[in-house]
ZATOR-175894 format. One record per residue (C-alpha): x, y, z. Coordinates in steps of 0.25 Angstrom, whole numbers, plus 5000, padded with zeros to 4 digits. Layout:
<atoms>
XYZ/...
</atoms>
This chain:
<atoms>
506849935084/505550005088/504149915089/503450015080/504550035068/504449895062/503349875053/502749745062/502649825073/501649675081/502849595076/504049675082/503249675095/503049535098/504449515093/504949625103/504049565113/504849415110/506049475113/505949535125/505249395129/506749335124/507449435135/506649365148/506849225152/505749115149/505549125165/505349255166/504149275156/502549255163/501949175151/500749225157/500949345163/501449485164/503049505160/504049615159/505149585150/506649665150/507849675142/508949645144/509249765154/508049725162/507149855155/505849795152/505449775139/504149705139/503049685147/501649625150/500849495151/500849355142/500049245141/500549105138/501849165135/501649275126/501249425127/499649475130/499049605136/499749725138/501149735135/502149825134/503649835126/504849925132/506149985124/507349945130/507550075136/506150045145/505150155135/503850085133/503950015117/502349955116/501249935122/499949865120/499049745122/499049625118/497849485116/498149365112/499549415113/499449475099/499349655100/498149705102/497449825106/498149965105/499549955105/500550055108/502050095104/503350185108/504550235105/505750215113/505550375116/504250325121/503350395113/502350325105/502450275092/501050185090/499750155095/499350025086/498049965091/498049825087/497049695087/497749555089/499049595083/498549645070/498649805071/497049855069/496349995073/497450115074/498850125073/499450275078/500950305074/501550435083/502850515081/503950525092/503250645097/501850555097/501050625086/500050545080/500750515063/500250385058/498750345061/498550195056/497250105056/497349945053/496349825052/496949685054/498349735055/498249835040/498249975039/496850025034/496050165033/496750295033/498250315040/498450435045/499750525047/499950655053/500950755054/501750765066/501250875071/499550805071/499150835057/498750755047/499850715036/499350585028/498150485027/498350365018/497150255018/497750105021/496949975015/497449845018/498849915025/499149975013/498850125007/497850134999/497150244991/497250404995/498050455004/498450605008/499550715014/499250825021/499950955025/499950985039/498751105037/497950985032/497950995018/498150865007/499550885000/499850734996/498850634989/499350494990/498750364983/499050234989/498950104982/499349954988/500050034998/500850114990/500750274986/500450264972/500150424970/500550544976/500050704976/500350814983/499350924984/499251054992/500651084993/501151214992/502551274989/503651344997/502851484994/501651415002/500951414987/500051294982/500751224973/500451094964/499051024967/498151064976/496650984981/495851064988/494551014995/492951025002/492950995016/492250865010/493450815005/493050834990/494150894982/493651054982/494851104971/496051054966/497251094956/498651154955/499651254963/500951294956/501451414968/500151444970/499351454959/498451384952/498851314940/498251214933/496751134932/495851174945/494751094949/493551124958/492451044964/491451054973/491150994986/490550854979/491850824971/491150894960/492250954949/491751104947/492551184942/493951164933/495051274931/496351314925/497451384931/498851454926/499551504936/498651524944/497551594934/496351534929/496451494916/494751514909/495151464896/493751374897/494351284885/495451254894/495351074893/495551064908/494551134913/493551064905/492451004914/491650894913/490250874906/489450804915/488250754908/486850694910/485950634903/484450594904/483350504898/482050544894/481550554908/482550664911/483150534922/484750554921/485250444915/486750464912/487750564917/489350584915/490250684913/491050694900/492250794896/492550864883/491550754878/491950644885/491450564894/492350564907/491950494922/490650424926/489550414918/488250354926/486950284921/485450324927/484350224927/482950284929/482950314941/484150394943/484950274947/486550254940/486350144932/487750114927/489150204925/490250224916/491650294918/492250374907/493750414905/493550504890/492550444886/492950294888/492150224897/493050154906/491950074916/490550074920/489850004932/489050104941/489450214948/488450254959/488350414965/489450404975/490550364962/490550224967/490550114959/489350014960/489049864953/489749814942/490849884933/491649884922/493049954918/493649974903/494949994897/494850124889/494750044876/493449974881/493849854887/493349804901/494449814909/493749764922/492449714927/491849714942/490849764953/491049874964/490249914977/490250064981/491450104974/492349954976/492549844968/491949724970/491549564966/492149524956/493149604946/493749564932/494749654924/495149614909/496149654900/495749734888/495449604879/494549574889/495049444895/495149434911/496349494917/495849474933/494749454940/494249444955/493549514965/493549624974/492849654986/492849784992/493849854981/494849734986/495149604976/494749484984/494849334982/495549274969/495949354958/496349314945/497349384935/497349334922/498149354906/497549394895/497449254890/496549224901/497749134910/497749154922/498949254927/498649264943/497649254954/497849274971/496749314980/496349434986/495849475001/495249605005/496249664993/497349594996/498249464991/497749324999/498249204995/498649134983/499149234975/499749154960/500149214944/500249144932/501149154919/500449174906/500849014904/500348984917/501448964925/501249014939/502349134940/502049184956/501249124968/501049134984/499949184993/499749335000/498949365013/498449485015/499149545003/500549495006/501349385000/501549265009/501949115010/502649064999/502849144984/503249104972/503749184960/504149154945/504949264940/505649264925/506849154926/506649124942/505349084954/505549164967/504849074980/505049134992/503949185005/503249295008/502949355023/501849475023/502349495007/503749495012/504649415007/505249305017/506249185020/507149125008/506649164992/507149064980/507249114966/507249004956/507748994943/506648914932/507948824931/507748794944/509048844952/509048964962/508949124958/508949164971/508949144985/508749234998/507949265012/507049375014/506349415028/505049495026/505349545013/507049575015/508149505009/509049445019/510149355020/511049295008/510149314995/510749234984/510649234967/510749124956/511149114942/510049034933/511448924933/511448914949/512748994950/512549124960/512249254954/512249334968/512249324982/512249424994/511649445008/510349545013/510349605027/509249695031/508749675018/509849745011/510949685005/512249665013/513649625011/514249544999/513249534987/513949434976/513649424963/514349304953/514149284939/513549164930/514949104933/514949124948/516049224949/515749324958/515849454951/515249564960/515149594976/514349704983/514349734999/513249775002/513249855016/511649895020/511149845006/512049975000/513249924991/514349944997/515649864990/515649804975/516549724974/517449774987/517349914982/516650004991/515250074983/515250224986/514050264991/513350384984/513250494994/512050574984/511250424985/511150455000/510850595000/509650544993/509050485003/509050585014/
</atoms>
């Protein structure tokens, strides 16, 4: 197995090194000096210095065919500085920078032809900042932004000529929207939405094309990003109907006092307030702002001239009730924030630091009783998490470390409770579910989130309901199903997680399903 194909390179490389130590006789190991370890056929498997019986300094490992697999430095017995990883054909696969066992700085990934295809940056072992992906021929293919090891915010995909062809939006590591733009049909004619940019990155023009013809609303902006023109096209022809609702421009209005001082500015559409309204003092300073949507105030606070939210803010429901209140600094939430039900009772409260939740947060039921409390650090759950039902009973409890569940956890689900352990966010070890009457509902083992070994389910009476085995996270062998009277009524045999026989009768596999997966 190639070291780089694993999720945790450091752990796997360490495991490989320990396995190579096992190949050598204990008496052959120099605990404080240079060592060479070999495969059973005599080929060198690894070489480097040791201190107190542990690898230290520059080390190399090799495939069984003698090709270099990894090389890099260890400090305090941990991977440190730049490490290189190679494929079995000797081609360079990755270059990763480490600091005391954690990825820190740049990681470069190469194709089998040793062309750069992926580029990441790490802080404290987590991906951060902009990651870049490249075509085999070297052109930029995709950019994605990472925060705390997860994709977050905007991403882009590019054609080989540099055109943006896809807008991506990520939230908490998952894609929540994809928009394809700037595409051609088979005749090299523009189709679908197109967006053209000024050299400074602001949008210059946007609209929809159909078979090379403009079709729909087209918006034109100046270099500052301000909307200057809206036009409507049908089949490539400009529609000049001045009453077309789609092409109505916003009416920017400003109000002045008797001395000529600007006091209020904002935009209207068809007589209704839309967007940001700003209030000014006699010196021209912005003292307050309001956000409107179809003449309804949705928020108020201060929006500075750069468009950043500042100071205290309130957000409203469309019907006027306060939805939340808290502070901003340079466009980022900061300090104490509170969120409310429409009835005015408190729904949740907590603190932000640089737009990320921090410290203790609490959630409430509408009657004011506590629903959940948990702790955050740098925007991730970190510490004890407890949730209650409306009667005040605990329905889940456990601990997070850096956003991942760890240690013993407890859940109350319907008519039973579930108890077990997590390691780095994955179920690990034996989990047991118990009915309210104290009898076991389920028991089975997990390793790194995958079910393994025997898993058994029971009726509330204690009678066995179902049993079977997992291998490599998928069902294997005979799974048996019992009635509440204890009589076996169904046996399903699995091969590689797929039903093979039902009550001894072979299952015909669908060829059409196989074809759809290719």
